C-alpha positions in Angstrom: 0.9 92.6 115.9 1.5 95.8 118.0 1.6 97.8 114.7 -1.7 96.4 113.7 -3.3 97.4 117.0 -1.8 100.9 116.7 -3.2 101.3 113.2 -6.7 100.1 114.3 -6.6 102.5 117.3 -5.7 105.4 115.0 -8.6 104.6 112.6 -10.9 104.3 115.6 -10.0 107.8 116.8 -10.4 109.3 113.4 -13.8 107.7 112.9 -14.9 108.7 116.4 -13.9 112.3 115.8 -15.8 112.3 112.5 -18.9 110.9 114.1 -18.8 113.5 116.9 -18.5 116.3 114.3 -21.5 114.9 112.5 -23.6 114.9 115.7 -22.6 118.4 116.6 -23.4 119.6 113.1 -26.9 118.1 113.4 -27.5 119.7 116.8 -26.5 123.1 115.4 -28.8 122.6 112.4 -31.7 121.7 114.7 -31.2 124.9 116.7 -31.3 127.2 113.6 -34.3 125.4 112.0 -37.6 126.4 113.5 -39.4 123.9 111.3 -37.5 120.9 112.6 -37.6 122.2 116.1 -41.4 122.0 115.9 -41.4 118.4 114.7 -42.6 115.8 117.3 -40.0 113.6 119.0 -41.4 110.4 117.5 -40.6 111.7 114.0 -37.0 112.7 114.3 -35.9 111.7 117.8 -32.5 113.2 118.7 -31.2 113.4 115.2 -32.2 114.5 111.7 -33.8 111.5 109.8 -32.5 110.6 106.4 -36.0 109.8 105.2 -39.1 111.7 104.4 -41.7 111.7 107.1 -43.7 108.5 106.7 -47.1 107.8 108.3 -47.0 105.5 111.3 -48.7 102.7 109.4 -46.5 103.2 106.4 -43.3 102.8 108.4 -44.7 99.6 110.0 -45.5 98.1 106.6 -42.3 99.2 105.0 -40.2 97.5 107.7 -40.1 94.2 105.8 -41.1 95.2 102.3 -39.7 98.4 101.0 -36.9 100.1 103.0 -35.2 96.9 104.2 -35.4 95.2 100.8 -33.8 98.2 99.3 -30.9 98.1 101.8 -30.4 94.4 101.3 -30.4 94.7 97.6 -27.6 97.3 97.8 -25.7 95.0 100.2 -25.9 92.2 97.7 -24.5 94.4 94.9 -21.5 95.4 97.0 -20.9 91.8 98.0 -20.7 90.9 94.3 -17.8 93.3 93.9 -19.8 95.5 91.6 -19.7 98.6 93.9 -19.1 101.9 92.2 -18.2 103.8 95.3 -21.8 104.8 96.3 -22.1 104.7 100.0 -25.9 104.5 100.4 -26.3 108.3 101.0 -29.2 108.8 98.5 -32.4 110.0 100.1 -35.4 107.8 100.2 -38.6 109.4 99.1 -41.9 107.5 98.9 -45.5 108.8 99.0 -48.3 106.6 100.3 -51.7 107.9 99.1 -54.1 104.9 99.0 -55.0 102.4 101.7 -55.3 99.7 99.0 -51.5 99.5 98.9 -51.5 98.4 102.5 -54.3 96.0 102.0 -52.4 94.3 99.2 -49.3 94.2 101.3 -51.2 92.7 104.3 -52.4 89.9 102.1 -48.9 89.3 100.7 -47.2 89.4 104.1 -49.7 86.8 105.4 -48.8 84.5 102.5 -45.1 84.5 103.4 -44.1 81.5 105.5 -42.6 82.5 108.7 -39.4 81.1 110.1 -39.4 79.8 113.7 -37.4 81.8 116.3 -37.2 79.4 119.3 -33.9 80.9 120.4 -35.3 84.4 120.6 -33.6 85.4 123.9 -30.2 84.2 122.7 -30.7 85.7 119.3 -31.8 89.1 120.8 -28.7 89.0 123.0 -26.5 88.4 120.0 -28.3 91.1 118.1 -27.6 93.6 120.9 -24.0 92.5 121.1 -23.5 92.9 117.3 -25.3 96.3 117.5 -22.9 97.5 120.2 -19.9 96.2 118.3 -21.0 98.0 115.2 -21.5 101.4 116.7 -18.6 101.4 119.1 -15.9 99.5 117.2 -16.6 98.6 113.6 -18.2 101.9 112.5 -15.6 104.3 114.0 -12.8 102.2 112.5 -14.5 102.0 109.1 -15.0 105.8 109.1 -11.4 106.4 109.9 -10.4 103.9 107.2 -12.8 105.6 104.7 -11.3 109.0 105.5 -7.8 107.8 104.8 -8.2 105.4 101.9 -9.5 106.8 98.6 -12.6 105.2 97.1 -10.9 103.7 94.1 -8.4 101.9 96.3 -11.2 100.6 98.5 -13.2 99.4 95.4 -10.1 97.6 94.2 -9.6 95.9 97.6 -13.3 94.9 97.5 -12.9 93.4 94.0 -9.7 91.5 95.1 -11.5 89.8 97.9 -14.5 89.1 95.7 -12.2 87.4 93.2 -10.7 85.2 95.9 -14.2 83.8 96.6 -14.3 82.1 93.2 -14.1 78.5 94.5 -17.2 79.1 96.6 -19.2 80.6 93.8 -18.0 78.0 91.2 -18.7 74.9 93.2 -22.1 76.0 94.3 -23.2 77.0 90.8 -22.2 73.5 89.7 -24.0 71.8 92.6 -27.1 73.8 91.6 -26.9 72.7 88.0 -26.2 76.2 86.6 -23.5 75.1 84.2 -23.6 78.3 82.1 -23.2 80.4 85.2 -20.3 78.1 86.3 -18.5 78.6 83.0 -19.0 82.4 83.3 -17.4 82.2 86.8 -14.4 80.5 85.3 -14.1 83.2 82.6 -14.5 86.0 85.1 -11.9 84.6 87.4 -9.3 84.0 84.7 -9.8 87.4 83.1 -9.8 89.4 86.3 -6.9 87.5 87.8 -4.7 88.2 84.7 -5.7 91.3 82.8 -7.5 92.6 85.9 -4.3 92.3 88.0 -5.3 89.7 90.7 -8.9 90.9 90.6 -8.3 94.5 91.6 -9.9 95.5 88.4 -13.1 93.9 87.2 -12.0 93.6 83.5 -14.5 90.7 82.7 -17.5 92.6 83.9 -16.6 95.9 82.3 -15.3 94.8 79.0 -16.4 91.2 78.3 -19.9 91.6 79.7 -19.6 88.5 81.9 -21.7 88.3 85.0 -21.3 86.5 88.3 -23.7 85.2 90.9 -23.2 85.4 94.6 -23.9 81.7 95.3 -23.1 79.9 98.6 -23.8 76.5 100.2 -26.8 77.9 102.1 -28.5 78.8 98.7 -27.4 75.4 97.3 -29.1 73.5 100.2 -32.2 75.8 99.7 -32.3 74.9 96.0 -32.7 71.3 97.0 -35.8 72.2 99.0 -34.1 72.1 102.4 -35.9 74.4 104.7 -34.5 77.3 106.8 -34.8 75.4 110.0 -34.9 78.2 112.6 -33.7 81.7 112.8 -30.3 82.2 114.3 -28.2 85.3 115.1 -24.4 84.6 115.2 -22.0 86.8 117.1 -20.1 89.1 114.8 -21.4 87.3 111.7 -25.0 88.5 112.1 -28.4 87.1 110.9 -28.5 83.5 109.7 -30.7 80.4 109.9 -29.8 76.8 110.8 -29.4 75.9 107.1 -27.3 78.9 106.3 -25.1 78.4 109.3 -24.4 74.9 108.1 -23.8 76.2 104.7 -21.4 78.9 106.0 -19.4 76.1 107.8 -19.2 74.2 104.6 -18.0 77.2 102.6 -15.3 77.8 105.2 -13.3 74.9 103.8 -13.3 76.1 100.2 -12.5 79.8 101.1 -8.8 80.4 100.2 -8.4 83.2 102.7 -9.0 80.8 105.6 -5.8 78.9 104.7 -3.5 81.9 105.2 -0.7 81.2 107.7 0.0 82.2 110.5 -3.3 82.7 112.1 -2.5 86.3 113.0 -2.2 87.1 109.3 -5.4 85.2 108.5 -7.2 87.3 111.2 -5.8 90.5 109.9 -6.8 89.7 106.3 -10.4 88.9 107.4 -10.6 92.1 109.5 -9.4 94.2 106.6 -12.0 92.7 104.3 -14.7 93.4 106.9 -13.7 97.0 107.5 -13.3 97.7 103.8 -16.8 96.3 103.0 -18.3 98.2 105.9 -16.8 101.5 104.6 -19.2 101.3 101.7 -22.3 100.7 103.8 -22.0 103.3 106.6 -25.4 104.7 107.1 -27.5 101.8 105.8 -27.8 100.0 109.1 -28.6 103.3 110.9 -31.3 104.1 108.3 -32.8 100.6 108.7 -33.1 101.1 112.5 -34.5 104.6 112.2 -37.2 103.4 109.8 -38.2 100.3 111.9 -40.6 100.1 114.8 -38.8 96.9 115.9 -35.3 96.7 114.3 -34.8 93.1 115.5 -38.0 91.8 113.8 -37.3 94.0 110.7 -33.8 92.6 110.3 -35.0 89.1 110.7 -37.8 89.4 108.2 -35.6 91.3 105.7 -32.9 88.6 106.0 -35.4 85.7 105.4 -37.0 87.5 102.4 -33.6 88.3 100.9 -32.3 84.7 101.2 -35.5 83.3 99.6 -35.3 85.7 96.7 -31.6 84.7 96.1 -32.6 81.0 96.1 -35.3 81.6 93.6 -33.0 83.3 91.1 
C-alpha cells in the first residue's frame, strides 16, 4: 500500500511539473505575440484557446450540439477499446456564415425533451467537487502516467479492461434482443482472450472484422421506454440520471473487476483503469469548459443527448 501511494505521488509530481511548464510556455508565447496580446479577454482569457475564435452566439449554440457531441463521441470510441493513441489534440475549426443555421438549431433544441434537475444545488456541488478532483489530482497523475508509460502499452491496458467488461456488454445485448450483436460479443471475447493475449490486442476487431457495442443496463432500461427520471451528478463517477444510476448499480454485480480480493487490490485495479483512460482524454474536458458559457449546463445537455443517441442505436 505504501508503495502504491509513493508511485501515485511520483506521478502527481511529474504531471504537475508538466502542467506548469505548459502554462509558462503559453505565457511566453503571449508576450511575444502582439496579435494575441491585442485579443480581448473574453476570447482567450488567461491562456491560449485550442479553438478558432467563435462568435458569441455560435459558442452558445455549439455548447450542446457541436463541440460537446464531438467530445462525447470521442469518449465513446475510447471506452470501446478502439483507441488508436490519439489524445484529442486536433484543432477544431468551424465557420458560421448564415443565421439560418442557428434558426434550425433553435427549433431542434426546442424539440428535445429536457430532463428535470430538482437536485440542482447538490448536483452543482458534486460537479464542483469532481472538477476540483480532476484538475488537482486525476489530471496531474494521468499526465505523469502518460509521460512514463508508452502509448502502445496504455492502449493494450485499455483493451484489457475493455475485454473484461464482456459480461456487461453480452448480457445487456441479450436483454435488448440484439442476438447478432450478442454472438459477435462472444466471438470478440474468445478471439481477443486467446489470440489477442488476454485482450491486450484487439485481434477480432483488426483481423476478423467483428464489432462490439458499448451496452450497459442503463441503455437496456431505456430501450424498454423507461425514462431518465432526473439528472444526477455522482461524486467521482460524474454525470448520470436516476435510471442510469440504477443501471450502474446493476452492472456492478456482473463486472468481474469488482470481485478482486482483497479490497485494496480491487481499488488499485480500478484506479489504474481510471488513470489509464484519462491519459487518452487529457485536454477534452478543458476544451469543453473553454467553449461553454455555462459548463455545468453544457455537460448536462451533452450527457443526455449522448445517452439518448446510444439508446436509439
